[in-house]
ZAMARGU-4260 file (C-alpha; in steps of 0.2 Angstrom, whole numbers, plus 5000, padded with zeros to 4 digits):
<rodrens>
0) 5061/5084/5074 | 5060/5077/5056 | 5059/5084/5039 | 5050/5076/5025 | 5050/5081/5006
5) 5043/5075/4990 | 5051/5077/4973 | 5043/5073/4956 | 5051/5067/4940 | 5043/5063/4923
10) 5033/5047/4927 | 5034/5046/4946 | 5040/5054/4962 | 5051/5051/4977 | 5048/5055/4995
15) 5061/5056/5009 | 5064/5061/5027 | 5077/5064/5040 | 5074/5054/5056 | 5079/5066/5070
20) 5078/5059/5087 | 5083/5064/5105 | 5087/5047/5114 | 5098/5032/5110 | 5090/5020/5098
25) 5093/5006/5086 | 5085/5006/5069 | 5084/4994/5054 | 5074/4990/5039 | 5060/4977/5040
30) 5050/4968/5026 | 5032/4964/5030 | 5023/4950/5019 | 5005/4949/5015 | 4993/4942/5028
35) 5006/4946/5042 | 4999/4949/5059 | 5009/4965/5064 | 4998/4971/5078 | 4981/4970/5087
40) 4967/4984/5086 | 4961/4992/5102 | 4947/4979/5103 | 4960/4965/5104 | 4957/4959/5086
45) 4972/4955/5075 | 4977/4967/5061 | 4984/4958/5045 | 4993/4966/5031 | 4984/4965/5014
50) 4999/4971/5004 | 5018/4969/5005 | 5028/4983/5013 | 5045/4988/5019 | 5052/5002/5029
55) 5062/5008/5044 | 5058/5003/5061 | 5065/5005/5079 | 5073/4991/5089 | 5067/4978/5075
60) 5049/4981/5080 | 5034/4980/5068 | 5028/4998/5069 | 5036/5007/5053 | 5041/5025/5054
65) 5042/5027/5035 | 5039/5015/5021 | 5033/5009/5004 | 5021/4995/4999 | 5020/4984/4983
70) 5009/4996/4974 | 5020/5012/4977 | 5011/5020/4991 | 5024/5029/5001 | 5022/5037/5018
75) 5032/5044/5033 | 5027/5048/5051 | 5033/5064/5060 | 5031/5070/5078 | 5016/5081/5080
80) 5015/5088/5098 | 4998/5094/5104 | 4986/5094/5118 | 4972/5081/5118 | 4974/5076/5100
85) 4966/5059/5101 | 4950/5052/5110 | 4952/5043/5126 | 4939/5030/5122 | 4935/5018/5108
90) 4921/5021/5095 | 4912/5004/5092 | 4907/5009/5074 | 4924/5012/5068 | 4941/5004/5066
95) 4950/5007/5083 | 4968/5008/5082 | 4983/5016/5091 | 4993/5030/5082 | 5008/5019/5084
100) 5000/5006/5072 | 4990/5017/5060 | 5005/5020/5048 | 5007/5001/5046 | 4988/5000/5044
105) 4988/5013/5030 | 5004/5007/5021 | 4998/4988/5021 | 4980/4991/5017 | 4979/5004/5003
110) 4985/5005/4985 | 4983/5023/4983 | 4980/5040/4992 | 4962/5040/4985 | 4959/5024/4994
115) 4967/5030/5010 | 4956/5046/5010 | 4940/5037/5006 | 4943/5026/5022 | 4949/5040/5033
120) 4931/5043/5041 | 4931/5024/5047 | 4947/5026/5057 | 4947/5030/5075 | 4963/5033/5086
125) 4961/5032/5105 | 4973/5033/5119 | 4964/5019/5128 | 4959/5001/5123 | 4942/4993/5125
130) 4946/4989/5143 | 4949/5007/5147 | 4968/5004/5149 | 4981/5017/5143 | 4991/5011/5127
135) 5006/5018/5118 | 4998/5032/5107 | 5012/5044/5101 | 5008/5061/5094 | 5010/5059/5076
140) 5005/5066/5059 | 5008/5058/5042 | 5013/5062/5024 | 5008/5050/5010 | 5011/5050/4991
145) 5008/5037/4977 | 5013/5035/4959 | 5000/5048/4953 | 5011/5061/4962 | 4997/5066/4973
150) 5003/5070/4991 | 4993/5073/5007 | 4996/5076/5025 | 4985/5067/5038 | 4983/5075/5055
155) 4973/5074/5071 | 4960/5088/5072 | 4946/5088/5085 | 4950/5071/5090 | 4948/5065/5072
160) 4960/5062/5057 | 4958/5074/5043 | 4968/5076/5027 | 4976/5091/5018 | 4981/5091/5000
165) 5000/5095/5000 | 5006/5103/4984 | 5020/5111/4994 | 5027/5093/4995 | 5035/5096/5013
170) 5031/5091/5031 | 5040/5095/5047 | 5032/5095/5065 | 5020/5106/5075 | 5011/5118/5072
175) 4997/5111/5061 | 4999/5110/5042 | 4987/5125/5039 | 4998/5136/5051 | 5014/5131/5041
180) 5006/5137/5025 | 5001/5153/5032 | 5018/5157/5039 | 5026/5151/5022 | 5015/5163/5013
185) 5020/5177/5024 | 5039/5173/5021 | 5038/5173/5002 | 5028/5175/4987 | 5026/5157/4982
190) 5020/5162/4965 | 5036/5172/4962 | 5051/5163/4970 | 5063/5171/4958 | 5060/5187/4968
195) 5065/5180/4985 | 5082/5183/4991 | 5086/5166/4998 | 5104/5170/5002 | 5099/5184/5014
200) 5081/5179/5019 | 5079/5160/5020 | 5077/5155/5038 | 5093/5147/5046 | 5085/5140/5061
205) 5080/5121/5064 | 5063/5124/5072 | 5049/5116/5063 | 5043/5132/5055 | 5060/5137/5049
210) 5063/5120/5042 | 5046/5119/5033 | 5050/5136/5024 | 5068/5131/5020 | 5063/5113/5014
215) 5049/5121/5003 | 5061/5133/4995 | 5075/5121/4992 | 5063/5108/4985 | 5053/5120/4973
220) 5069/5129/4967 | 5078/5112/4964 | 5083/5108/4946 | 5070/5097/4938 | 5072/5078/4940
225) 5071/5069/4924 | 5071/5051/4931 | 5070/5042/4948 | 5089/5042/4950 | 5090/5061/4948
230) 5076/5063/4960 | 5084/5052/4973 | 5100/5061/4971 | 5091/5078/4973 | 5081/5072/4988
235) 5097/5067/4997 | 5106/5083/4993 | 5091/5093/5000 | 5088/5082/5015 | 5107/5083/5019
240) 5105/5101/5020 | 5091/5099/5033 | 5100/5086/5044 | 5106/5089/5062 | 5124/5084/5066
245) 5127/5075/5083 | 5130/5088/5096 | 5122/5103/5087 | 5106/5102/5098 | 5107/5097/5116
250) 5091/5090/5123 | 5090/5094/5142 | 5075/5084/5145 | 5084/5068/5140 | 5102/5074/5144
255) 5106/5068/5126 | 5108/5076/5109 | 5095/5077/5096 | 5102/5073/5079 | 5098/5065/5062
260) 5100/5046/5064 | 5096/5042/5046 | 5090/5049/5029 | 5079/5038/5018 | 5071/5041/5001
265) 5057/5030/4993 | 5053/5029/4975 | 5035/5026/4969 | 5038/5019/4952 | 5050/5006/4956
270) 5043/5003/4974 | 5061/5006/4981 | 5068/5009/4998 | 5085/5018/5000 | 5093/5024/5016
275) 5109/5030/5023 | 5115/5032/5041 | 5122/5048/5049 | 5139/5039/5051 | 5141/5030/5034
280) 5139/5040/5018 | 5134/5024/5008 | 5116/5024/5002 | 5108/5006/5003 | 5093/5001/4993
285) 5081/4987/4994 | 5066/4982/4982 | 5053/4969/4983 | 5061/4959/4969 | 5076/4957/4981
290) 5065/4948/4994 | 5069/4929/4992 | 5056/4923/5005 | 5041/4934/5001 | 5030/4926/5014
295) 5042/4928/5029 | 5045/4944/5039 | 5063/4949/5037 | 5075/4962/5044 | 5090/4970/5036
300) 5103/4980/5045 | 5114/4995/5039 | 5133/4995/5041 | 5135/5010/5052 | 5154/5011/5051
305) 5161/5025/5040 | 5168/5018/5024 | 5176/5024/5008 | 5180/5017/4992 | 5197/5018/4982
310) 5196/5028/4966 | 5200/5017/4951
</rodrens>
């Protein structure tokens, strides 16, 4: 259960997300240098990064959950539950990869959304490797944007990856993107948002459909951001309204709470990562110019303790 949004400003855009998760986990920021071996494909061949990238990961492991690269391509992963989404065998004529590693592949190999779309027919995701062994292949879909402000959603459909233009600037979880848009248009006239009674009719639930509608309305009705700092501020305000507090949703399957672990927002123009935890209101930032040893994989950890600062 995660919500992603994009907000434009005059000469760029930001993209952010809530990371909502149902089991205990640790997360941190990692930086991946160029020519870094971050995983192997399903044929056993090494995958190397072409461009520098940084983002959030779980347990200090290489698969990024969201991130930005040195050219300003930004992306996020979200859970996308479905049945038989991926093939169970490799395709020798394509690049065979797990859904767990596809995001790293995209964020470290493409400069733009255009490049990503052009290469999409060459990508094949399988739940088994070349030896027929089951591999970790989560049900994911993805949202990407670049400095041109173009935004797309990439989803599995018919065991292939397809893309949708996303002028709505929102992504949540299942159902598929086209279903979200149909339900959105049934809820309101998207060409006349002034006529929508948000105080009365905006969904209050936290299911994916309700969150999609609510995030869309809040994003499109938000005051215009003139620069990246205003866009970052507006994105954090909207995503905070979408966040789940700890204890609000009890996950019976895992006997644990589903709640928002962190909120992050990335900027395309300045190739900037920003992030805050659920327990500490301070927003941390990291840019590629902050990396001192750019040829080395590096990890960074947030202070999770609640902190305040004395007024001066």
